[in-house]
N, C-alpha and C positions, 0 to 999 in steps of 0.2 A: 674375759673382760673384768677389769678391776675398777671399783668405785671407792673413793675415800671421803670420809666426813671428818674434818678437823674441827674440834669443838663438839664432839659427838655427845658428850654428857651434859651439854647445855640444854636449855628449855626447848628451843627449836630443833636442836640436833637429835634429841631423843625421839621427838615425834617424827622427824624426817626418817630416822632409822626404821621405825615401825612401818611407815608408808612404803619405803623402798623394798623392805623385805617382803611386803605383801603384794607388790605390783611389778617390780623391776626384774629384768633378766641380767644376771651377772654371775661371774664365777666366784668373786671375792668382794666382800664389803668390809673395808678396813675402817675401824672406828678409833680415832686418835683423840686423846684428851689428856691434859695434865692430871685431872682427877681420875682416880680409879673407878672403874665401872661399878655402879651400885646394883645392876641387874645383869646377870650373865645369861645370855640366850644361847641355847645349844644348837642353833642353826649352823650347819657345817660350813656355810658360806662366810661366816663372820670371823674376823681377825681383830681382836680387841687389844689396843696398844696404849699403855700409859707412858706419856713422855711429852717432850717439848717439840713441836712441829718444826722448829728452827734447827734442830740438831741434824747434822749432816748424815750421821749413821742411820737415823730414823728415816730420813728422806730416801736414802739409797735402798733401804730394806723394805719400806712399807708404802712409799708414795710414788717413787719412780715407776713409769710405765702405766700409770692409771689413765683410763679413758675419761673419767670425770672426777673432779675434786670439788667438794663443797667446803669453802673456807668460812666457818662461822665463829671461830675463836677470835676474841679481841678483848681489850680493856675498855669497858663501857663508861659512858656518861660521867657521873660524879667521880668515879674511881680514876678516870683519865685526867680529870681536872686536879685531883688531889695528888697524883703521882705522875707528873709529866714524863719523867725518865722511864718508868715502866711502860707507860702508854706508848712512848716512841719506840721502845724496844720491841713491843709486840705488834702494834698497829702499823708501824712503818718499817722498821729494820727487818724483823722476821718475815713480815708479809712480802716485802719487796724481794728479799732473798728467795722466798718460795717461788715467786713469779719467775725469777731468773733461772732457778733450778728446773722448773717445769719447762721453760723455754728450751733449755739445753737438753732436757730429757726427751720431751715429746711435744712439739709445737701444736699438735692436734688436740692436746688435752683440753677438754671443756672445764674451765674454772668458773664456778658460781660463787661470787663474793657477796657477803652480807654487808651492805652499806646501810645508810640511815637517812631519815628525813632531816636529821640535824645538819645536813649539808646546806639547807636553806637558811637564809638570814632572817632576822626579825627587824622591823615588823614585816609581815607578809602582805602581798597584794590581796585584793578582794576575792580573787580566784587564783588558786595555784594550778598551773598547767605544765605540760612538758617544756614550755618555753620560759618558765620562770627561772631567772638566773639564780645561781647558788651564791652563798656569801656567809659561810659559817663563822660564828664568833666563839664557839666552844672548841676546846682542844679535840675532843672526840670527833665532832663533825668535820673539822679541818683535816684531821688525819685520814678519815674515811674518804674525803674528797680527793686528797693526794693519791690514794690508791686507785680510786675510780679513774683518774687521769692516766696513771701508769698502765692500768689494764686496757683502757681504750687505745693507748699508744702501742702497746704490745700487739693487740688485735689488728690494728691498722698495718703494722709491719709484718704480720703473719707469724709472729713469734709465739702466740698463745691464743686460744679460742676462748677468751674470757668475757664474762658479763657481770655487771654489778646490779644488785637489787636493793633499792632503798626501802627499808622497812619502816612502817609506822609502829606505834606502840603495840606490842604483841601480848595478847591476853590469854590466860591470866596465871602468872607464876605464883604459886603458894610460897610464902616466905621470901618474897622478892628482897634483894639486897637493899637495906635501908640507905646505903650510900647513894643509890640512884634516887634522885628527887622525884622521879615519876613513879616510884614504888607504891605510892598511895592508891594508884588506879588499880593495880592488881589486888591490893589489900581489900579494896571495896568489894570485889567479887566474893572473896572468902568471908568477909565480915557478914555480908547478907546471907550467904549460905549457912553460916554457923550462928546466926541470930546474935551477932556482936555489934554493939554500937560503934560508929566511926564518924570522925569529923574530917571533912574534906577541905583542903586549903585552896579552894576555888569557889566561884559563884555557881549557883544552879544552872545558869545559862551559859557558862563557859564551855567552849567547844574544843574537842581534841580529835586526833585521827587515831583510829584503832583497827586492829585486825585480830582475828582469833589465831591461836597457835596452829590449829588444824589447817586453816587457810594459808598461813605463812609457810608451813611445811609443804603443802601442795604446790605452792608457787615456786619453791626452790626445786622440787622434783621436776616440775614443768620446765624450768630453765635448763635443767640438765639434759632434757630430751630435745629441746628446740634445735632445728636445723640452722647451721651457721648462716646460710643464705637468707633465711627468714629474719634473723637478727639484723643483718646488714651492718652498716657502719656505726650505728648508735649502739653503744655498749653499756649504758647506764640507764636504768628505768626506775621511776617512782612507782612502786606497786600500788594497786588499788587499795583503798581504805575507806572505812566509814567515817564521816565527819559527824560526830554526835555531841550533844550537850550532856552534861553530867546528870541533869534531871531526866533526860531520855534514857541514859544508861541505867540509872537507879530504877526507873520504872520497869525496864526490861528484866532486871535482876529480881525485882519483886514479883513479876509474873512468873519467872522461872522457879522461885522459891516462895510460893504464896503463904506458907506457914511461918516464914521468917519473922522474928520479933525485933530485928535490927532497927535501930534509929539512925538515920543518916542526916547529919547536920552539916552546916557550912560555916567555915571561918576563913574567909579568903586571905591569902598571902599574895600580895600583888606581884611579887617576884615569881612565885610559882604560877600564878595566872598567866604572866607574860611568857613563861617557858612552855607550859603545858595546857593552857586553857584559852589560847588566843588564836586558834586555827580557823582559817576561812574554809569554804568549800574547796574541794579538790577534784580535778579532772585528769584522768590518766589514759589518754587516748592511745598512746603507743603501747602501753602494757595491755590495755583492753583488746587492741587489735591482734596482739600476739597470743591471746588466750589466757592471760593471767586472771586469777579469780579475785572477787571480793565477797565478803559476807553479805547476804541479801539484805539484812536489816539488823536492828539492834537485838531482836530475839534470836536470830540465827547466830549472831556474834557470841551471845552469851552461851548458847547451847554448844557451840564448837570450841569454847574456850576452856572447858574442863576436861 
């Protein structure tokens, strides 16, 4: 049995790799990323590949015949806005080509696709549920929604056993790409840990949706194991997340690092508040029923984010 992670050197990909190696049964775990691996694990089950997942020879050699494929690679957020052509090439063209090749190679392949809460429009209703309609305005969210629809259509036709998981903000990446306007949230974690002052572009009471990287990786692993009959016809799920105010998050970080001398102040930018600080409560009944996890509270989120 072969499992493939595309985008394996990314934040979630590295944590997912560790979890799968510790808990899953497979003959080969193929790690694919354009970036060269920074850590080489000597586990004999590992096959580490540097390259473009859209390349036909890479597919034929390393992806074809996989029982499970985790597709984490994409052009994110602000980078997608800044370079539409590149975002289309990766987020739509390469991704759709991969779906078609998997269909032709093995329709029973379980594809777990990393989608995003950016598929929802703004402003949001007072409570977001599984019935909340999508309506993305950003390039990134729109492209992810296009692929959600394609995956659901392929599943309905019996062409591919795919599922899309909508991730909230995954915490906490050290050195998060500054092109991502949400990067300040991850920077907050490390500023407090290192006793560095930070100014947040939101209000203390601004709310956002967050999940720890450990929980995010666990949910991807869980999606790879779920029985197709349990998934049923619905093939896109908003994953459980905590809805936290920034003052709640700062308080949890200070409890985690009680010796920190960091000063956290606020200088709201209303555009940033609208994008990342205006989230209502969220209910994810479908994902909860299927056994997907959420961090128990702010303290658990902080602990599982490092």
